[in-house]
C-alpha positions as CSV (number, residue, x, y, z in Angstrom):
1,X,141.6,155.0,108.2
2,X,141.5,157.6,105.5
3,X,144.6,156.1,103.9
4,X,145.3,152.4,103.3
5,X,147.9,150.8,105.5
6,X,151.3,151.2,103.8
7,X,152.4,147.6,104.2
8,X,154.9,148.0,101.4
9,X,157.2,150.0,103.6
10,X,158.7,146.9,105.3
11,X,159.9,145.8,101.9
12,X,161.1,149.3,100.7
13,X,163.2,149.9,103.9
14,X,163.8,146.4,105.2
15,X,167.5,146.8,105.8
16,X,167.2,150.1,107.6
17,X,164.2,149.6,110.0
18,X,164.8,148.6,113.7
19,X,163.6,145.1,113.1
20,X,166.7,143.1,113.4
21,X,168.3,141.2,116.3
22,X,171.1,143.8,116.8
23,X,168.6,146.8,116.8
24,X,167.9,146.8,120.5
25,X,166.9,149.9,122.4
26,X,166.6,152.1,119.3
27,X,164.4,155.1,119.0
28,X,162.2,155.4,115.9
29,X,160.5,158.6,114.9
30,X,157.8,159.2,112.3
31,X,156.9,162.7,111.3
32,X,153.5,163.3,109.9
33,X,152.2,160.0,111.3
34,X,148.5,161.0,110.7
35,X,146.2,158.2,111.8
36,X,149.0,155.6,111.8
37,X,148.8,154.1,108.3
38,X,152.6,154.0,108.0
39,X,153.6,153.1,111.6
40,X,150.9,150.5,112.5
41,X,151.8,148.0,109.7
42,X,155.5,148.2,110.9
43,X,154.9,147.5,114.6
44,X,154.7,143.8,114.4
45,X,158.2,143.7,112.9
46,X,159.9,146.1,115.3
47,X,162.3,144.9,117.9
48,X,160.4,144.8,121.2
49,X,162.8,147.2,122.9
50,X,162.2,149.9,120.3
51,X,160.9,153.3,121.5
52,X,158.6,155.0,119.0
53,X,157.7,158.7,118.8
54,X,154.8,159.4,116.4
55,X,154.7,163.1,115.5
56,X,152.0,165.1,113.8
57,X,151.0,168.8,113.7
58,X,147.3,167.8,114.1
59,X,146.0,167.1,117.5
60,X,142.9,165.5,115.9
61,X,145.1,163.0,114.0
62,X,146.9,162.0,117.2
63,X,143.7,161.6,119.1
64,X,142.4,159.2,116.4
65,X,145.7,157.4,116.4
66,X,145.4,156.8,120.1
67,X,141.9,155.3,119.7
68,X,143.2,152.6,117.3
69,X,143.1,149.1,118.8
70,X,146.7,148.5,117.4
71,X,147.9,151.4,119.5
72,X,145.9,150.4,122.6
73,X,147.0,146.8,122.5
74,X,150.7,147.3,121.4
75,X,153.3,146.3,123.9
76,X,155.8,148.7,122.4
77,X,156.6,152.1,123.9
78,X,154.7,154.5,121.6
79,X,154.7,158.2,122.4
80,X,152.4,160.5,120.3
81,X,153.9,163.9,120.0
82,X,152.3,167.1,118.7
83,X,154.9,168.7,116.6
84,X,155.1,170.6,113.3
85,X,158.4,169.8,111.4
86,X,158.5,173.4,110.1
87,X,158.5,174.8,113.7
88,X,161.2,174.9,116.3
89,X,162.5,171.5,117.2
90,X,161.3,170.1,120.5
91,X,163.9,169.3,123.1
92,X,162.3,165.8,123.3
93,X,163.6,165.1,119.8
94,X,167.1,166.6,119.6
95,X,169.7,163.9,118.8
96,X,167.3,161.3,120.1
97,X,166.6,159.3,117.0
98,X,168.2,156.3,115.4
99,X,165.8,156.0,112.5
100,X,163.3,158.6,111.2
101,X,160.6,158.0,108.7
102,X,158.8,160.6,106.4
103,X,156.2,159.3,103.9
104,X,154.3,161.7,101.7
105,X,154.7,164.5,104.3
106,X,157.3,167.0,103.0
107,X,155.6,167.3,99.7
108,X,152.7,169.1,101.5
109,X,155.0,171.8,102.8
110,X,155.9,174.9,100.8
111,X,159.5,174.5,99.4
112,X,160.5,177.7,101.1
113,X,160.2,175.7,104.3
114,X,162.0,172.6,103.1
115,X,165.5,173.6,104.3
116,X,164.1,174.3,107.8
117,X,162.2,171.0,107.8
118,X,165.2,168.9,106.6
119,X,167.5,170.7,109.1
120,X,165.1,169.8,111.9
121,X,165.1,166.2,110.8
122,X,168.9,166.2,110.7
123,X,168.9,167.5,114.3
124,X,166.5,164.9,115.5
125,X,169.0,162.1,114.5
126,X,171.8,160.8,116.5
127,X,175.2,160.8,114.7
128,X,175.0,157.9,112.2
129,X,171.1,158.0,112.4
130,X,169.1,157.3,109.3
131,X,166.4,159.3,107.5
132,X,164.0,157.1,105.4
133,X,162.1,159.2,102.8
134,X,159.4,158.5,100.3
135,X,157.4,161.2,98.6
136,X,155.9,162.4,95.3
137,X,158.3,162.8,92.4
138,X,158.1,164.8,89.2
139,X,156.1,163.3,86.3
140,X,153.9,161.3,88.7
141,X,150.5,161.0,87.1
142,X,148.8,163.2,89.7
143,X,151.0,166.1,88.7
144,X,149.1,166.6,85.5
145,X,145.7,166.6,87.2
146,X,146.0,169.8,89.2
147,X,144.4,173.0,87.8
148,X,146.4,175.5,89.9
149,X,150.2,175.6,89.4
150,X,152.4,178.0,91.4
151,X,155.7,176.8,90.1
152,X,157.2,174.1,87.9
153,X,156.8,171.5,90.7
154,X,154.4,173.2,93.2
155,X,150.6,172.9,92.8
156,X,147.4,173.4,94.8
157,X,144.9,170.5,95.1
158,X,141.2,171.0,94.9
159,X,140.9,170.9,98.7
160,X,143.3,173.8,99.0
161,X,146.4,171.9,100.2
162,X,149.8,172.2,98.6
163,X,151.7,169.4,96.8
164,X,155.3,169.6,95.7
165,X,156.9,167.1,93.4
166,X,160.6,166.3,94.2
167,X,163.3,165.7,91.6
168,X,166.6,164.1,92.3
169,X,168.8,167.0,91.4
170,X,167.2,169.6,93.7
171,X,166.9,166.9,96.4
172,X,170.6,166.2,96.3
173,X,171.4,169.9,96.5
174,X,169.2,170.3,99.5
175,X,170.2,167.3,101.6
176,X,173.9,167.7,101.0
177,X,173.7,171.3,102.0
178,X,172.1,170.2,105.3
179,X,175.0,167.7,105.8
180,X,173.3,164.3,105.0
181,X,175.2,161.4,103.4
182,X,173.1,159.8,100.6
183,X,172.9,156.0,101.1
184,X,170.1,155.3,98.6
185,X,168.4,157.7,96.2
186,X,166.2,156.7,93.2
187,X,162.9,157.1,91.5
188,X,160.4,154.4,92.4
189,X,158.0,153.6,89.6
190,X,154.8,151.8,90.4
191,X,152.2,150.8,87.8
192,X,148.7,150.4,89.2
193,X,146.0,148.8,87.1
194,X,142.3,149.4,87.8
195,X,140.6,146.1,87.3
196,X,137.2,147.7,86.8
197,X,137.9,150.3,84.1
198,X,141.2,148.8,82.9
199,X,143.0,152.1,83.3
200,X,146.8,152.0,83.9
201,X,148.1,154.5,86.5
202,X,151.8,155.4,86.4
203,X,153.0,156.5,89.8
204,X,156.5,157.9,90.4
205,X,157.9,158.5,93.8
206,X,161.3,159.6,95.2
207,X,162.9,157.0,97.5
208,X,165.8,157.9,99.7
209,X,167.9,156.7,102.6
210,X,170.0,159.4,104.2
211,X,172.6,159.2,107.0
212,X,173.6,161.9,109.5
213,X,177.4,162.2,109.5
């Protein structure tokens, strides 16, 4: 896989994932699932009656996901779905989801489309459903590496893709406008140390758990 398995997600969202005895027959959706680096590390913890919908806008990513041995051998009901969160919401998803996960996805979308994207996510959830969010935050070390800057928090990477860095204040304004209730919201600071060159890397992410009223 291009990205390392995100095994830390079970710790970050332990109380909200469908992994507990009372979480039977729940539907879990991941948007921007890519090759499965977020969903695959979670599967072994999930309640066996859980239905999983893995969404991505890239058919190639979904094809690679379906070739993974974890997907092939899983006894869980996993449905790969081609869907762009900025497009019209699929009927397959409307009010179908108990828990929805987005990890480093919405930062790659132009902020002009954030309201549409968050609105689609809101409409995927059942009443009382949870949205689990983790993405890049302002002052993350990578923010200062980009050569092309479009706005105070919007940059272009060297490969031409966009990256947006979220801050709590604008995030609160957006999600409350959509209608979400904020359960958890905070900056997550991670200090990585490179053992070879002794460099310290200060990473800052925005962590949130939102609930559909």
